[in-house]
Backbone as CSV, one residue per row, in Angstrom:
resi,resn,N_x,N_y,N_z,CA_x,CA_y,CA_z,C_x,C_y,C_z
1,MET,9.291,5.709,-7.457,7.698,5.114,-7.380,7.337,5.509,-6.204
2,ASN,6.044,5.906,-6.101,5.320,6.307,-4.901,4.510,5.286,-4.384
3,LEU,4.129,5.181,-3.177,3.117,4.063,-2.532,1.899,3.533,-3.392
4,ALA,1.355,4.597,-3.780,-0.049,4.312,-4.558,0.489,3.529,-5.870
5,SER,1.281,3.895,-6.550,2.004,3.343,-7.818,2.179,1.879,-7.469
6,PHE,3.189,1.835,-6.410,3.865,0.479,-5.939,2.489,-0.623,-5.781
7,VAL,1.569,-0.144,-5.010,0.399,-1.109,-4.718,-0.469,-1.462,-5.833
8,LYS,-0.699,-0.542,-6.739,-1.523,-0.819,-7.924,-0.800,-1.910,-8.687
9,GLU,0.701,-1.595,-8.865,1.315,-2.343,-9.673,1.691,-3.948,-9.293
10,LYS,1.683,-4.030,-7.956,1.964,-5.130,-7.296,0.483,-6.056,-7.054
11,ARG,-0.664,-5.256,-6.929,-1.995,-6.270,-7.111,-2.254,-6.340,-8.653
12,GLY,-1.770,-5.535,-9.529,-2.201,-5.649,-10.951,-1.287,-7.209,-11.357
13,ALA,-0.057,-7.188,-10.983,1.026,-8.476,-11.222,0.111,-9.868,-10.570
14,VAL,-0.749,-9.758,-9.577,-0.859,-11.023,-9.098,-2.568,-10.951,-9.495
15,LYS,-3.136,-10.082,-10.028,-4.347,-10.035,-10.956,-5.496,-10.219,-9.842
16,LEU,-5.324,-9.254,-9.069,-6.454,-9.121,-7.688,-6.987,-7.857,-7.952
17,THR,-8.429,-7.867,-7.640,-9.510,-6.605,-7.726,-9.144,-5.984,-6.450
18,GLN,-9.414,-4.764,-6.505,-9.493,-3.968,-5.226,-10.085,-4.690,-3.962
19,PRO,-11.458,-5.099,-4.528,-12.302,-5.884,-3.244,-11.475,-7.080,-2.612
20,GLU,-10.760,-7.899,-3.631,-9.931,-8.940,-3.314,-9.017,-8.796,-2.334
21,LEU,-8.042,-7.565,-2.865,-7.080,-7.138,-2.069,-7.302,-7.029,-0.719
22,ALA,-8.556,-6.070,-0.513,-8.907,-5.653,0.787,-9.440,-6.985,1.649
23,GLU,-9.964,-7.619,1.054,-10.582,-9.103,1.886,-8.938,-9.873,2.310
24,LYS,-8.000,-10.025,1.585,-7.120,-10.811,1.965,-6.226,-10.034,2.778
25,ALA,-6.220,-8.865,2.719,-5.274,-8.032,3.799,-6.183,-7.913,4.849
26,GLY,-7.507,-7.976,5.058,-7.986,-7.609,6.098,-8.285,-5.975,6.539
27,VAL,-8.478,-5.636,5.264,-8.723,-3.723,5.314,-9.898,-3.647,4.488
28,GLY,-10.600,-2.585,4.760,-11.456,-2.380,4.035,-11.316,-1.716,2.625
29,LEU,-12.204,-1.718,1.742,-12.383,-1.549,0.575,-11.952,-0.059,0.452
30,ARG,-12.573,0.661,1.039,-12.409,2.233,0.952,-10.822,2.548,1.372
31,PHE,-10.203,1.782,2.230,-8.650,2.183,2.448,-8.003,1.666,1.450
32,ILE,-8.258,0.651,0.444,-7.601,0.134,-0.816,-7.700,1.409,-1.584
33,ARG,-8.810,1.729,-1.752,-9.416,2.757,-2.857,-8.416,4.223,-2.468
34,GLU,-8.499,4.725,-1.190,-7.693,5.778,-0.586,-6.107,5.504,-0.757
35,LEU,-5.704,4.315,-0.453,-4.197,4.092,-0.618,-3.794,4.211,-2.329
36,GLU,-4.605,3.621,-2.953,-4.224,3.608,-4.221,-4.356,5.035,-5.092
37,GLN,-5.071,6.077,-4.285,-5.363,7.326,-4.858,-4.417,8.164,-4.515
38,GLY,-3.676,7.569,-3.416,-2.183,8.438,-2.929,-2.716,9.413,-1.814
39,LYS,-3.862,9.046,-0.968,-4.221,9.633,0.377,-2.897,10.114,1.158
40,GLN,-3.112,11.364,1.785,-1.507,11.537,2.129,-1.467,10.992,3.831
41,THR,-2.600,10.868,4.452,-2.776,10.305,5.910,-3.382,8.860,5.686
42,LEU,-2.634,7.900,6.156,-3.161,6.441,6.392,-2.529,5.838,7.267
43,ARG,-3.312,4.978,7.996,-2.634,4.335,8.989,-1.405,3.310,8.760
44,LEU,-0.370,3.653,9.176,0.725,2.866,8.926,0.618,1.121,9.155
45,ASP,-0.486,0.667,10.229,-0.514,-0.483,10.526,-1.463,-1.193,9.256
46,LYS,-2.164,-0.532,8.866,-3.056,-1.006,7.665,-2.248,-1.039,6.316
47,VAL,-1.329,0.247,6.046,-0.611,-0.092,5.168,0.270,-1.131,4.985
48,ASN,1.002,-1.450,6.136,1.827,-2.664,6.584,0.862,-4.240,6.255
49,GLN,-0.420,-4.341,6.517,-1.002,-5.296,6.591,-1.323,-5.625,4.821
50,VAL,-1.253,-4.580,4.018,-1.501,-4.743,2.645,-0.214,-5.030,2.345
51,LEU,0.928,-4.349,2.651,2.472,-4.531,1.509,2.749,-6.105,2.081
52,ALA,2.272,-6.594,3.265,2.922,-7.610,3.836,2.447,-8.800,2.770
53,LEU,1.307,-8.715,2.125,0.779,-9.928,1.098,1.779,-9.604,0.060
54,PHE,2.723,-8.828,-0.284,3.557,-8.738,-1.612,5.038,-8.816,-0.623
55,GLY,5.155,-9.235,0.668,6.246,-9.437,1.138,7.305,-8.191,1.521
56,TYR,6.418,-7.274,1.595,7.069,-5.954,2.001,6.414,-4.929,3.076
57,GLU,7.105,-4.114,3.816,6.527,-3.248,5.066,7.118,-1.951,4.762
58,MET,6.609,-1.310,5.514,7.006,0.341,5.329,7.790,0.438,6.512
59,GLY,8.846,1.250,6.596,9.723,1.499,7.629,10.531,3.060,7.318
60,PRO,11.421,3.368,8.377,11.966,4.432,8.431,13.100,4.604,7.187
61,ILE,12.958,5.706,6.321,14.115,5.875,5.308,15.162,7.053,5.531
62,ALA,16.163,6.814,5.246,17.154,8.008,5.686,16.800,9.321,4.411
63,LEU,16.606,10.234,4.666,16.449,11.512,3.803,18.124,11.904,3.479
64,ASN,18.234,12.150,2.149,19.582,12.594,1.684,19.513,14.047,1.543
65,ARG,20.008,14.791,2.351,19.809,16.195,2.586,21.011,16.832,2.232
66,LEU,21.043,17.576,1.537,22.335,18.501,1.245,22.325,19.721,2.209
67,LYS,23.743,19.938,2.700,23.923,20.862,3.730,24.732,22.034,3.245
């Protein structure tokens, strides 16, 4: 699951609109829209503000690379 789908799913589960999520997270509505549309470049601190509402945060993940 990608980040956009994850946020949409979590937002839907708690029955928040995009404007409500933006207000609760302290970010702009445009940011929420871009996040849920899968924009490739987003500020990590703002992503974490949104994810914190659901008890999550972004962090480094090891890539499984074949050698």
